[in-house]
Backbone as CSV, one residue per row, in Angstrom:
resi,resn,N_x,N_y,N_z,CA_x,CA_y,CA_z,C_x,C_y,C_z
1,UNK,-17.524,-114.132,-1.386,-17.935,-112.726,-1.535,-16.792,-111.832,-1.136
2,UNK,-16.520,-110.944,-2.073,-15.355,-110.053,-1.812,-15.794,-108.886,-0.914
3,UNK,-14.973,-108.611,0.095,-15.304,-107.505,1.027,-15.084,-106.147,0.359
4,UNK,-16.035,-105.291,0.563,-15.969,-103.913,-0.002,-14.999,-103.044,0.791
5,UNK,-14.103,-102.374,0.013,-13.091,-101.528,0.690,-13.752,-100.363,1.401
6,UNK,-13.269,-100.038,2.555,-13.874,-98.914,3.303,-13.667,-97.576,2.576
7,UNK,-14.642,-96.683,2.757,-14.567,-95.348,2.106,-13.574,-94.472,2.841
8,UNK,-12.752,-93.802,2.052,-11.743,-92.891,2.638,-12.266,-91.462,2.525
9,UNK,-12.145,-90.711,3.602,-12.615,-89.315,3.640,-11.433,-88.366,3.832
10,UNK,-11.567,-87.230,3.186,-10.488,-86.206,3.298,-10.518,-85.590,4.687
11,UNK,-9.346,-85.513,5.262,-9.254,-84.903,6.596,-9.393,-83.396,6.570
12,UNK,-9.259,-82.796,5.361,-9.347,-81.327,5.270,-10.761,-80.848,5.091
13,UNK,-11.492,-81.494,4.135,-12.829,-81.011,3.842,-13.916,-82.050,4.087
14,UNK,-13.512,-83.358,4.366,-14.482,-84.400,4.663,-15.090,-85.055,3.443
15,UNK,-14.578,-84.715,2.266,-15.140,-85.310,1.045,-14.564,-86.706,0.848
16,UNK,-15.336,-87.628,0.311,-14.798,-88.979,0.023,-13.759,-88.892,-1.076
17,UNK,-12.640,-89.536,-0.860,-11.534,-89.451,-1.802,-10.958,-90.823,-2.051
18,UNK,-10.166,-90.916,-3.113,-9.427,-92.127,-3.426,-8.091,-91.693,-3.962
19,UNK,-7.092,-92.203,-3.438,-5.775,-91.815,-3.884,-5.031,-91.037,-2.813
20,UNK,-3.936,-90.423,-3.219,-3.065,-89.743,-2.258,-3.518,-88.300,-1.981
21,UNK,-4.204,-87.636,-2.937,-4.629,-86.241,-2.758,-6.142,-86.150,-2.864
22,UNK,-6.700,-85.148,-2.110,-8.143,-84.898,-2.157,-8.461,-84.160,-3.434
23,UNK,-9.473,-84.636,-4.135,-9.847,-83.981,-5.377,-10.616,-82.687,-5.184
24,UNK,-11.042,-82.389,-3.945,-11.824,-81.181,-3.675,-10.942,-80.042,-3.180
25,UNK,-10.188,-80.310,-2.106,-9.375,-79.236,-1.529,-7.902,-79.420,-1.765
26,UNK,-7.484,-80.588,-2.302,-6.074,-80.796,-2.615,-5.242,-81.245,-1.457
27,UNK,-5.869,-81.639,-0.346,-5.088,-82.067,0.815,-4.429,-83.418,0.503
28,UNK,-3.174,-83.505,0.904,-2.425,-84.752,0.699,-2.816,-85.757,1.770
29,UNK,-3.086,-87.003,1.323,-3.507,-88.043,2.252,-2.384,-89.040,2.385
30,UNK,-1.970,-89.311,3.623,-0.889,-90.266,3.894,-1.314,-91.186,5.014
31,UNK,-0.535,-92.182,5.256,-0.851,-93.097,6.365,-1.611,-94.309,5.865
32,UNK,-2.103,-95.063,6.789,-2.807,-96.306,6.469,-4.034,-96.024,5.659
33,UNK,-4.274,-96.783,4.613,-5.442,-96.610,3.762,-5.337,-95.408,2.882
34,UNK,-4.123,-94.772,2.782,-3.959,-93.600,1.923,-4.507,-92.343,2.501
35,UNK,-4.739,-92.222,3.830,-5.278,-91.012,4.445,-4.266,-90.395,5.379
36,UNK,-4.452,-89.179,5.605,-3.625,-88.469,6.586,-4.108,-88.829,7.979
37,UNK,-3.216,-89.157,8.846,-3.634,-89.388,10.225,-3.124,-90.715,10.745
38,UNK,-3.915,-91.348,11.582,-3.464,-92.525,12.297,-3.902,-93.816,11.627
39,UNK,-4.330,-93.799,10.378,-4.680,-95.004,9.650,-6.106,-95.421,9.789
40,UNK,-6.988,-94.528,10.387,-8.389,-94.870,10.515,-9.100,-94.658,9.207
41,UNK,-10.052,-95.503,8.907,-10.754,-95.447,7.629,-12.199,-95.055,7.783
42,UNK,-12.590,-94.645,8.934,-14.003,-94.381,9.163,-14.364,-92.904,9.049
43,UNK,-13.551,-92.115,8.461,-13.918,-90.694,8.328,-12.711,-89.796,8.423
44,UNK,-12.906,-88.540,8.385,-11.791,-87.591,8.447,-11.087,-87.640,9.771
45,UNK,-9.815,-87.413,9.749,-9.018,-87.407,10.976,-9.276,-86.142,11.750
46,UNK,-8.662,-86.045,12.934,-8.836,-84.858,13.778,-8.126,-83.664,13.173
47,UNK,-8.572,-82.499,13.588,-7.978,-81.266,13.075,-6.526,-81.161,13.441
48,UNK,-6.183,-81.739,14.616,-4.797,-81.661,15.038,-3.916,-82.484,14.140
49,UNK,-4.461,-83.517,13.558,-3.681,-84.339,12.633,-3.388,-83.582,11.351
50,UNK,-4.340,-82.775,10.897,-4.142,-82.010,9.664,-3.089,-80.932,9.869
51,UNK,-3.126,-80.235,11.030,-2.202,-79.152,11.300,-0.788,-79.644,11.495
52,UNK,-0.637,-80.951,11.760,0.697,-81.476,12.055,1.525,-81.656,10.806
53,UNK,0.892,-81.686,9.590,1.625,-81.961,8.353,1.313,-80.858,7.339
54,UNK,2.309,-80.420,6.555,2.116,-79.448,5.492,2.946,-79.857,4.301
55,UNK,2.758,-79.188,3.205,3.490,-79.519,2.005,4.967,-79.216,2.130
56,UNK,5.338,-78.195,2.878,6.752,-77.814,3.001,7.289,-78.033,4.384
57,UNK,6.626,-78.846,5.155,7.090,-79.131,6.506,6.447,-78.257,7.531
58,UNK,5.646,-77.268,7.147,4.973,-76.359,8.087,3.564,-76.807,8.284
59,UNK,2.752,-76.042,9.013,1.363,-76.416,9.272,0.540,-76.341,7.999
60,UNK,-0.382,-77.233,7.847,-1.264,-77.278,6.696,-2.355,-76.240,6.843
61,UNK,-2.726,-75.555,5.755,-3.794,-74.539,5.856,-5.060,-75.124,6.428
62,UNK,-5.716,-74.312,7.263,-6.937,-74.731,7.910,-8.097,-74.617,6.958
63,UNK,-9.123,-75.422,7.171,-10.300,-75.360,6.311,-10.967,-73.981,6.409
64,UNK,-11.385,-73.434,5.235,-12.115,-72.161,5.191,-11.239,-70.939,5.169
65,UNK,-9.891,-71.060,5.230,-9.023,-69.878,5.253,-8.693,-69.364,3.846
66,UNK,-8.831,-70.146,2.845,-8.493,-69.726,1.493,-9.292,-68.515,1.018
67,UNK,-10.604,-68.522,1.012,-11.388,-67.353,0.560,-11.138,-66.103,1.386
68,UNK,-10.995,-66.216,2.681,-10.753,-65.039,3.527,-9.433,-64.389,3.198
69,UNK,-8.431,-65.227,2.941,-7.110,-64.685,2.594,-7.163,-63.919,1.284
70,UNK,-7.930,-64.460,0.315,-8.049,-63.772,-0.971,-8.752,-62.419,-0.816
71,UNK,-9.759,-62.381,0.025,-10.464,-61.108,0.260,-9.533,-60.083,0.905
72,UNK,-8.716,-60.581,1.878,-7.781,-59.677,2.570,-6.761,-59.105,1.594
73,UNK,-6.244,-59.992,0.728,-5.255,-59.527,-0.258,-5.877,-58.504,-1.203
74,UNK,-7.115,-58.776,-1.618,-7.797,-57.860,-2.541,-8.016,-56.488,-1.903
75,UNK,-8.473,-56.501,-0.638,-8.696,-55.225,0.048,-7.394,-54.450,0.234
76,UNK,-6.322,-55.170,0.572,-5.029,-54.510,0.734,-4.559,-53.860,-0.549
77,UNK,-4.733,-54.599,-1.671,-4.339,-54.028,-2.969,-5.184,-52.808,-3.302
78,UNK,-6.497,-52.855,-2.990,-7.382,-51.721,-3.273,-6.981,-50.489,-2.480
79,UNK,-6.666,-50.691,-1.170,-6.242,-49.571,-0.321,-4.947,-48.968,-0.841
80,UNK,-4.008,-49.802,-1.271,-2.740,-49.305,-1.808,-2.958,-48.465,-3.058
81,UNK,-3.877,-48.938,-3.929,-4.180,-48.165,-5.145,-4.779,-46.805,-4.810
82,UNK,-5.733,-46.806,-3.834,-6.355,-45.545,-3.447,-5.343,-44.564,-2.873
83,UNK,-4.414,-45.077,-2.032,-3.383,-44.218,-1.469,-2.471,-43.662,-2.555
84,UNK,-2.161,-44.509,-3.550,-1.319,-44.044,-4.646,-1.991,-42.940,-5.443
85,UNK,-3.294,-43.115,-5.737,-4.028,-42.093,-6.488,-4.102,-40.787,-5.692
86,UNK,-4.369,-40.897,-4.377,-4.455,-39.701,-3.530,-3.124,-38.959,-3.490
87,UNK,-2.024,-39.696,-3.360,-0.710,-39.062,-3.351,-0.407,-38.359,-4.657
88,UNK,-0.806,-38.954,-5.771,-0.580,-38.339,-7.088,-1.342,-37.028,-7.213
89,UNK,-2.610,-37.049,-6.756,-3.427,-35.832,-6.843,-2.821,-34.716,-6.003
90,UNK,-2.361,-35.045,-4.774,-1.781,-34.030,-3.895,-0.512,-33.444,-4.501
91,UNK,0.369,-34.321,-5.006,1.614,-33.840,-5.597,1.363,-33.015,-6.843
92,UNK,0.376,-33.410,-7.625,0.072,-32.648,-8.835,-0.474,-31.268,-8.481
93,UNK,-1.345,-31.181,-7.462,-1.863,-29.885,-7.035,-0.761,-28.983,-6.501
94,UNK,0.182,-29.565,-5.743,1.300,-28.784,-5.215,2.169,-28.249,-6.345
95,UNK,2.381,-29.082,-7.358,3.167,-28.630,-8.504,2.503,-27.499,-9.240
96,UNK,1.159,-27.529,-9.365,0.443,-26.449,-10.047,0.590,-25.135,-9.296
97,UNK,0.524,-25.198,-7.929,0.673,-23.976,-7.130,2.052,-23.369,-7.306
98,UNK,3.082,-24.206,-7.307,4.440,-23.703,-7.467,4.642,-23.104,-8.848
99,UNK,4.058,-23.769,-9.859,4.193,-23.241,-11.222,3.503,-21.904,-11.361
100,UNK,2.324,-21.745,-10.707,1.598,-20.470,-10.792,2.365,-19.344,-10.135
101,UNK,3.136,-19.653,-9.106,3.914,-18.617,-8.425,5.277,-18.406,-9.045
102,UNK,5.571,-19.109,-10.152,6.837,-18.915,-10.847,7.985,-19.649,-10.208
103,UNK,7.716,-20.650,-9.358,8.765,-21.397,-8.672,8.637,-22.863,-9.051
104,UNK,9.700,-23.455,-9.544,9.672,-24.879,-9.847,9.863,-25.675,-8.573
105,UNK,9.599,-26.987,-8.670,9.735,-27.837,-7.479,11.160,-27.854,-7.001
106,UNK,12.107,-27.920,-7.921,13.509,-27.970,-7.528,13.961,-26.671,-6.886
107,UNK,13.504,-25.523,-7.453,13.906,-24.242,-6.873,13.255,-24.017,-5.527
108,UNK,12.000,-24.513,-5.382,11.340,-24.384,-4.082,12.066,-25.190,-3.035
109,UNK,12.509,-26.396,-3.422,13.244,-27.227,-2.470,14.551,-26.558,-2.102
110,UNK,15.211,-25.938,-3.099,16.466,-25.254,-2.806,16.260,-24.084,-1.883
111,UNK,15.132,-23.366,-2.067,14.853,-22.223,-1.197,14.588,-22.677,0.221
112,UNK,13.954,-23.854,0.368,13.658,-24.352,1.703,14.915,-24.810,2.411
113,UNK,15.787,-25.490,1.673,16.971,-26.040,2.304,18.039,-24.988,2.543
114,UNK,18.018,-23.911,1.749,19.047,-22.893,1.885,18.437,-21.504,1.808
115,UNK,17.778,-21.045,2.875,17.131,-19.723,2.841,18.123,-18.590,2.673
116,UNK,19.375,-18.798,3.080,20.350,-17.728,2.964,20.630,-17.371,1.521
117,UNK,20.480,-18.368,0.610,20.728,-18.083,-0.794,19.685,-17.157,-1.370
118,UNK,18.480,-17.162,-0.803,17.416,-16.283,-1.281,17.635,-14.876,-0.771
119,UNK,17.878,-14.729,0.506,18.031,-13.397,1.083,19.290,-12.713,0.584
120,UNK,20.338,-13.472,0.287,21.576,-12.856,-0.144,21.455,-12.234,-1.526
121,UNK,20.500,-12.732,-2.349,20.342,-12.195,-3.696,19.536,-10.912,-3.716
122,UNK,18.888,-10.564,-2.613,18.089,-9.355,-2.540,18.970,-8.194,-2.120
123,UNK,18.817,-7.057,-2.810,19.605,-5.871,-2.504,18.691,-4.733,-2.100
124,UNK,19.136,-3.896,-1.190,18.366,-2.735,-0.718,18.709,-1.529,-1.574
125,UNK,17.703,-0.864,-2.200,17.992,0.294,-3.045,18.539,1.442,-2.228
126,UNK,19.440,2.194,-2.830,20.012,3.350,-2.157,19.040,4.520,-2.200
127,UNK,19.331,5.574,-1.413,18.462,6.747,-1.394,18.450,7.448,-2.748
128,UNK,19.601,7.451,-3.444,19.652,8.081,-4.762,18.761,7.348,-5.759
129,UNK,18.770,6.002,-5.687,17.931,5.221,-6.590,16.461,5.476,-6.319
130,UNK,16.097,5.582,-5.040,14.698,5.868,-4.691,14.303,7.251,-5.196
131,UNK,15.182,8.234,-4.996,14.865,9.595,-5.418,14.737,9.705,-6.929
132,UNK,15.547,8.902,-7.667,15.498,8.986,-9.127,14.195,8.463,-9.686
133,UNK,13.502,7.603,-8.935,12.241,7.039,-9.401,11.026,7.790,-8.870
134,UNK,11.227,8.715,-7.940,10.099,9.468,-7.410,9.669,10.530,-8.414
135,UNK,8.343,10.740,-8.581,7.880,11.757,-9.536,8.259,13.152,-9.077
136,UNK,8.702,13.956,-10.020,9.072,15.342,-9.702,7.812,16.200,-9.600
137,UNK,7.709,17.049,-8.560,6.514,17.901,-8.416,6.425,18.917,-9.533
138,UNK,5.199,19.145,-9.989,4.975,20.142,-11.016,5.004,21.531,-10.398
139,UNK,4.964,22.560,-11.248,5.016,23.940,-10.757,3.813,24.260,-9.900
140,UNK,2.633,23.726,-10.309,1.436,23.998,-9.520,1.509,23.311,-8.165
141,UNK,2.042,22.072,-8.134,2.164,21.371,-6.865,3.152,22.075,-5.948
142,UNK,4.234,22.639,-6.532,5.224,23.350,-5.725,4.622,24.596,-5.105
143,UNK,3.797,25.321,-5.869,3.189,26.537,-5.335,2.200,26.224,-4.233
144,UNK,1.536,25.049,-4.337,0.551,24.693,-3.326,1.212,24.315,-2.004
145,UNK,2.436,23.816,-2.073,3.112,23.391,-0.860,3.865,24.537,-0.191
146,UNK,3.959,25.717,-0.848,4.639,26.836,-0.218,3.779,27.422,0.906
147,UNK,4.428,28.140,1.792,3.730,28.749,2.918,2.882,29.921,2.431
148,UNK,1.836,30.285,3.186,1.024,31.453,2.814,1.849,32.734,2.721
149,UNK,2.860,32.855,3.582,3.690,34.050,3.530,4.477,34.138,2.235
150,UNK,5.022,33.001,1.781,5.786,32.995,0.524,4.891,33.310,-0.664
151,UNK,3.679,32.777,-0.652,2.735,33.049,-1.745,2.352,34.523,-1.757
152,UNK,2.110,35.095,-0.572,1.725,36.511,-0.488,2.874,37.412,-0.926
153,UNK,4.109,37.058,-0.544,5.259,37.866,-0.948,5.415,37.855,-2.463
154,UNK,5.203,36.691,-3.079,5.275,36.621,-4.541,4.217,37.504,-5.188
155,UNK,3.033,37.566,-4.581,1.974,38.411,-5.132,2.330,39.883,-4.980
156,UNK,2.932,40.255,-3.851,3.347,41.641,-3.661,4.385,42.044,-4.705
157,UNK,5.312,41.156,-4.997,6.330,41.460,-5.999,5.706,41.624,-7.377
158,UNK,4.700,40.820,-7.664,4.012,40.947,-8.943,3.265,42.286,-9.036
159,UNK,2.615,42.682,-7.950,1.918,43.967,-7.932,2.893,45.131,-8.100
160,UNK,4.069,45.014,-7.497,5.065,46.093,-7.623,5.566,46.203,-9.065
161,UNK,5.747,45.055,-9.737,6.178,45.118,-11.139,5.157,45.866,-11.991
162,UNK,3.869,45.629,-11.707,2.826,46.353,-12.447,2.874,47.849,-12.133
163,UNK,3.136,48.181,-10.850,3.203,49.593,-10.474,4.381,50.299,-11.117
164,UNK,5.541,49.626,-11.179,6.718,50.229,-11.790,6.526,50.453,-13.285
165,UNK,5.720,49.566,-13.902,5.496,49.703,-15.344,4.783,51.012,-15.679
166,UNK,3.933,51.527,-14.787,3.196,52.767,-15.068,3.702,53.955,-14.274
167,UNK,4.866,53.814,-13.615,5.372,54.882,-12.753,6.026,55.988,-13.573
168,UNK,5.634,57.249,-13.262,6.240,58.450,-13.867,6.660,59.391,-12.744
169,UNK,7.940,59.528,-12.536,8.454,60.392,-11.469,8.567,61.823,-12.002
170,UNK,7.413,62.446,-12.185,7.345,63.783,-12.780,6.995,64.869,-11.773
171,UNK,6.987,64.550,-10.457,6.742,65.533,-9.423,5.279,65.738,-9.074
172,UNK,4.391,64.993,-9.688,2.964,65.192,-9.376,2.648,64.629,-8.000
173,UNK,1.498,65.108,-7.487,1.045,64.667,-6.176,0.104,63.461,-6.312
174,UNK,0.324,62.498,-5.376,-0.526,61.298,-5.303,-0.892,61.087,-3.833
175,UNK,-1.726,60.084,-3.570,-2.186,59.803,-2.203,-1.670,58.433,-1.755
176,UNK,-0.963,58.437,-0.622,-0.499,57.185,-0.008,-1.582,56.685,0.939
177,UNK,-2.050,55.428,0.714,-3.146,54.871,1.500,-2.675,53.906,2.593
178,UNK,-1.524,53.288,2.415,-1.020,52.335,3.410,0.480,52.200,3.241
179,UNK,1.147,51.893,4.337,2.599,51.712,4.343,2.931,50.656,5.404
180,UNK,3.341,49.454,4.948,3.547,48.339,5.880,4.807,47.546,5.509
181,UNK,5.469,47.010,6.544,6.498,45.999,6.320,6.091,44.732,7.067
182,UNK,6.657,43.624,6.687,6.261,42.337,7.254,6.549,42.305,8.755
183,UNK,5.497,42.072,9.561,5.644,41.995,11.006,5.403,43.308,11.724
184,UNK,4.989,44.364,11.010,4.754,45.650,11.654,3.484,45.583,12.510
185,UNK,3.492,46.305,13.602,2.340,46.366,14.494,1.734,47.770,14.432
186,UNK,0.406,47.815,14.209,-0.305,49.098,14.131,-1.529,48.993,15.039
187,UNK,-1.472,49.657,16.185,-2.540,49.553,17.175,-3.856,50.157,16.694
188,UNK,-3.797,51.053,15.723,-5.024,51.713,15.255,-5.728,50.921,14.155
189,UNK,-5.104,49.869,13.653,-5.693,49.071,12.576,-5.738,47.602,12.965
190,UNK,-6.677,46.882,12.357,-6.807,45.447,12.594,-6.474,44.712,11.301
191,UNK,-5.542,43.798,11.388,-5.117,43.040,10.207,-6.138,41.966,9.866
192,UNK,-5.949,41.350,8.705,-6.859,40.278,8.282,-6.791,39.077,9.203
193,UNK,-5.678,38.917,9.911,-5.551,37.782,10.832,-6.222,38.035,12.176
194,UNK,-6.840,39.223,12.343,-7.571,39.531,13.569,-6.748,40.228,14.628
195,UNK,-5.446,40.380,14.383,-4.586,41.055,15.354,-4.160,42.413,14.797
196,UNK,-3.232,43.073,15.504,-2.707,44.357,15.049,-1.368,44.198,14.323
197,UNK,-0.918,42.958,14.136,0.366,42.687,13.474,0.084,42.272,12.030
198,UNK,0.785,42.921,11.102,0.581,42.680,9.681,1.741,41.858,9.109
199,UNK,1.386,40.752,8.483,2.367,39.939,7.766,2.049,40.016,6.276
200,UNK,2.839,39.360,5.459,2.658,39.463,4.013,1.217,39.176,3.563
201,UNK,0.566,38.115,4.042,-0.822,37.899,3.621,-1.746,39.036,4.033
202,UNK,-1.475,39.661,5.187,-2.316,40.770,5.638,-2.082,42.029,4.801
203,UNK,-0.836,42.225,4.355,-0.554,43.375,3.500,-1.263,43.228,2.162
204,UNK,-1.266,42.012,1.627,-1.983,41.762,0.371,-3.479,41.987,0.560
205,UNK,-4.028,41.472,1.678,-5.461,41.638,1.932,-5.825,43.112,2.065
206,UNK,-4.969,43.900,2.717,-5.233,45.331,2.861,-5.206,46.015,1.495
207,UNK,-4.254,45.639,0.661,-4.181,46.235,-0.684,-5.443,45.935,-1.480
208,UNK,-5.920,44.693,-1.434,-7.114,44.338,-2.190,-8.332,45.106,-1.683
209,UNK,-8.409,45.322,-0.394,-9.534,46.072,0.171,-9.499,47.533,-0.292
210,UNK,-8.316,48.136,-0.261,-8.187,49.532,-0.708,-8.410,49.648,-2.216
211,UNK,-7.968,48.660,-2.955,-8.181,48.677,-4.405,-9.668,48.693,-4.735
212,UNK,-10.429,47.887,-4.002,-11.878,47.851,-4.235,-12.524,49.176,-3.821
213,UNK,-12.051,49.750,-2.715,-12.643,51.020,-2.241,-12.364,52.154,-3.218
214,UNK,-11.120,52.265,-3.718,-10.787,53.338,-4.668,-11.478,53.135,-6.018
215,UNK,-11.683,51.864,-6.388,-12.399,51.599,-7.636,-13.818,52.121,-7.549
216,UNK,-14.397,52.157,-6.342,-15.734,52.703,-6.161,-15.787,54.190,-6.471
217,UNK,-14.660,54.893,-6.295,-14.587,56.320,-6.626,-14.099,56.535,-8.069
218,UNK,-13.662,55.467,-8.671,-13.148,55.594,-10.033,-11.669,55.909,-10.094
219,UNK,-10.894,55.604,-9.019,-9.475,55.922,-8.976,-8.648,54.631,-9.078
220,UNK,-7.515,54.669,-9.762,-6.647,53.494,-9.866,-5.798,53.319,-8.608
221,UNK,-5.306,52.109,-8.401,-4.473,51.797,-7.239,-3.200,51.121,-7.720
222,UNK,-2.079,51.352,-7.014,-0.810,50.719,-7.380,-0.026,50.353,-6.124
223,UNK,0.923,49.392,-6.303,1.787,48.948,-5.206,3.232,49.232,-5.587
224,UNK,3.937,49.929,-4.677,5.360,50.225,-4.865,6.098,50.006,-3.547
225,UNK,7.419,50.037,-3.624,8.232,50.091,-2.411,8.487,51.550,-2.055
226,UNK,8.671,51.830,-0.771,8.936,53.205,-0.344,10.228,53.736,-0.948
227,UNK,11.114,52.833,-1.326,12.397,53.238,-1.913,12.297,53.530,-3.403
228,UNK,11.122,53.328,-4.012,10.981,53.556,-5.460,10.782,55.025,-5.809
229,UNK,10.449,55.854,-4.835,10.182,57.268,-5.124,10.371,58.086,-3.856
230,UNK,10.474,59.402,-3.995,10.516,60.337,-2.869,11.652,60.047,-1.906
231,UNK,11.505,60.603,-0.717,12.506,60.396,0.318,12.407,58.965,0.826
232,UNK,13.550,58.392,1.143,13.590,56.986,1.538,12.886,56.779,2.879
233,UNK,12.080,55.720,2.956,11.412,55.355,4.198,11.789,53.908,4.517
234,UNK,12.882,53.726,5.191,13.364,52.387,5.526,13.683,52.313,7.020
235,UNK,12.670,52.407,7.896,12.947,52.287,9.334,13.494,50.906,9.662
236,UNK,14.563,50.912,10.437,15.212,49.666,10.837,15.634,48.851,9.627
237,UNK,15.897,49.548,8.525,16.388,48.923,7.305,15.435,47.851,6.774
238,UNK,14.142,48.099,6.886,13.141,47.151,6.427,12.577,47.562,5.075
239,UNK,12.018,46.559,4.363,11.372,46.810,3.083,9.920,47.178,3.328
240,UNK,9.549,48.383,2.896,8.210,48.900,3.160,7.394,48.862,1.874
241,UNK,6.218,48.224,1.964,5.302,48.130,0.830,4.258,49.228,0.946
242,UNK,4.120,50.047,-0.124,3.272,51.240,-0.090,2.144,51.093,-1.099
243,UNK,0.917,51.321,-0.625,-0.260,51.321,-1.500,-0.634,52.770,-1.806
244,UNK,-0.781,53.093,-3.111,-1.054,54.478,-3.513,-2.202,54.528,-4.519
245,UNK,-2.816,55.725,-4.601,-3.812,56.006,-5.635,-3.488,57.353,-6.268
246,UNK,-3.782,57.466,-7.566,-3.490,58.711,-8.291,-4.809,59.262,-8.834
247,UNK,-5.513,60.079,-8.022,-6.808,60.608,-8.466,-6.687,61.703,-9.525
248,UNK,-5.494,62.312,-9.584,-5.308,63.408,-10.530,-5.913,64.712,-9.999
249,UNK,-5.370,65.834,-10.458,-5.902,67.132,-10.058,-5.417,67.628,-8.722
250,UNK,-4.492,66.937,-8.069,-3.961,67.390,-6.783,-2.699,68.210,-7.092
251,UNK,-2.759,69.478,-6.745,-1.668,70.388,-7.108,-0.665,70.633,-5.999
252,UNK,-1.044,70.399,-4.732,-0.138,70.630,-3.611,-0.533,69.747,-2.424
253,UNK,0.207,69.981,-1.333,-0.039,69.139,-0.162,-1.423,69.399,0.411
254,UNK,-1.856,70.667,0.443,-3.140,71.027,1.041,-4.305,70.430,0.263
255,UNK,-4.214,70.448,-1.042,-5.299,69.858,-1.829,-5.355,68.352,-1.644
256,UNK,-4.188,67.794,-1.354,-4.156,66.369,-1.050,-4.852,66.051,0.258
257,UNK,-4.650,66.925,1.262,-5.329,66.739,2.547,-6.842,66.850,2.396
258,UNK,-7.243,67.774,1.558,-8.683,67.961,1.321,-9.273,66.695,0.696
259,UNK,-8.520,66.101,-0.231,-8.988,64.861,-0.856,-9.163,63.767,0.211
260,UNK,-8.230,63.665,1.121,-8.310,62.631,2.171,-9.526,62.863,3.070
261,UNK,-9.836,64.127,3.335,-11.000,64.413,4.180,-12.290,64.001,3.500
262,UNK,-12.294,64.058,2.159,-13.498,63.672,1.433,-13.731,62.150,1.457
263,UNK,-12.673,61.372,1.381,-12.873,59.914,1.328,-12.823,59.267,2.717
264,UNK,-12.282,60.001,3.728,-12.278,59.496,5.099,-12.875,60.573,6.027
265,UNK,-14.154,60.868,5.869,-14.746,61.930,6.701,-14.857,61.529,8.165
266,UNK,-14.853,60.264,8.456,-14.997,59.806,9.842,-13.711,59.909,10.641
267,UNK,-12.569,60.207,9.964,-11.279,60.286,10.643,-10.746,61.711,10.600
268,UNK,-9.816,61.949,11.508,-9.172,63.264,11.543,-7.793,63.136,12.179
269,UNK,-6.983,64.211,11.989,-5.686,64.258,12.638,-4.783,63.097,12.217
270,UNK,-4.068,62.522,13.208,-3.114,61.458,12.953,-3.793,60.169,12.467
271,UNK,-5.019,59.951,12.921,-5.718,58.749,12.464,-5.949,58.797,10.963
272,UNK,-6.281,60.020,10.428,-6.489,60.142,8.986,-5.154,60.052,8.241
273,UNK,-4.109,60.685,8.791,-2.803,60.646,8.152,-2.232,59.224,8.089
274,UNK,-2.689,58.376,9.013,-2.195,56.997,9.049,-2.719,56.176,7.875
275,UNK,-3.865,56.638,7.289,-4.464,55.874,6.193,-4.586,56.696,4.921
276,UNK,-4.245,57.982,4.969,-4.378,58.827,3.770,-3.453,60.033,3.926
277,UNK,-2.418,60.101,3.057,-1.437,61.182,3.173,-0.912,61.541,1.778
278,UNK,-0.823,62.867,1.454,-0.302,63.293,0.142,1.194,62.987,0.019
279,UNK,1.590,62.476,-1.190,3.001,62.212,-1.507,3.291,62.691,-2.920
280,UNK,4.593,62.946,-3.196,4.983,63.381,-4.546,5.789,62.291,-5.247
281,UNK,5.517,62.164,-6.538,6.288,61.226,-7.341,7.537,61.922,-7.852
282,UNK,8.575,61.853,-7.033,9.875,62.404,-7.385,10.904,61.298,-7.277
283,UNK,12.054,61.457,-7.893,13.096,60.415,-7.799,13.498,60.159,-6.354
284,UNK,13.894,58.928,-6.044,14.265,58.582,-4.675,15.422,59.456,-4.165
285,UNK,15.314,59.897,-2.904,16.375,60.674,-2.282,16.210,62.159,-2.426
286,UNK,15.289,62.649,-3.286,15.103,64.094,-3.467,14.310,64.686,-2.305
């Protein structure tokens, strides 16, 4: 009776094998009976025997490590792909922002590395260049920015032009209602500004008030300079603005006084003469 050969087991996975390599895990079997280890035929060798030999002279892979290694490699590849996709999205978004602001990636990098090149290209406009681009004020805007005194003086000059247009120096008698220069003080009268000092706006306001009062009687009013007629009235070499009315029918100085008494019955003496006095339209200096 022929003796049955003992069964050989793989030292790596424990499967029964025949030959030099395991048909299940591929472990190489060497030694007595074609197995790895000390020549025992009763089963797989010890784990230390397997680790002592490898295909390239190094340790042999341990049982069960193959699937875990594949999972690790797969996860590593997946993480790398995700990082690559995330980096692409970030770079693409950054490029879109630079393009929207009119800066390419290369120019942005140049600006970052060399800020002096950016600032050196910027120039500060001169005062002449700024003034040339500023809008010029219109005539109405210019008049609005002038002082009240300048506006009032312009109105007085306009009123005088109207008075000169109708002036006839024929010797007739007229009534002088007011006589003021800019900055004059009159203790017996109150100016529009609430004080006793009359400036150009106050002279205009006084003229308008007298114009309305004489219109109530049906008499015209005019504005002239004291130097436009009669004897010159230039105290301290000042320009005197005179408000006059021409009621007509006044033949002499006395009839002129009578007229003043009729329109200013509440006043008398110097107080009346201060606001109503007969004058003649004769050439200046006569």
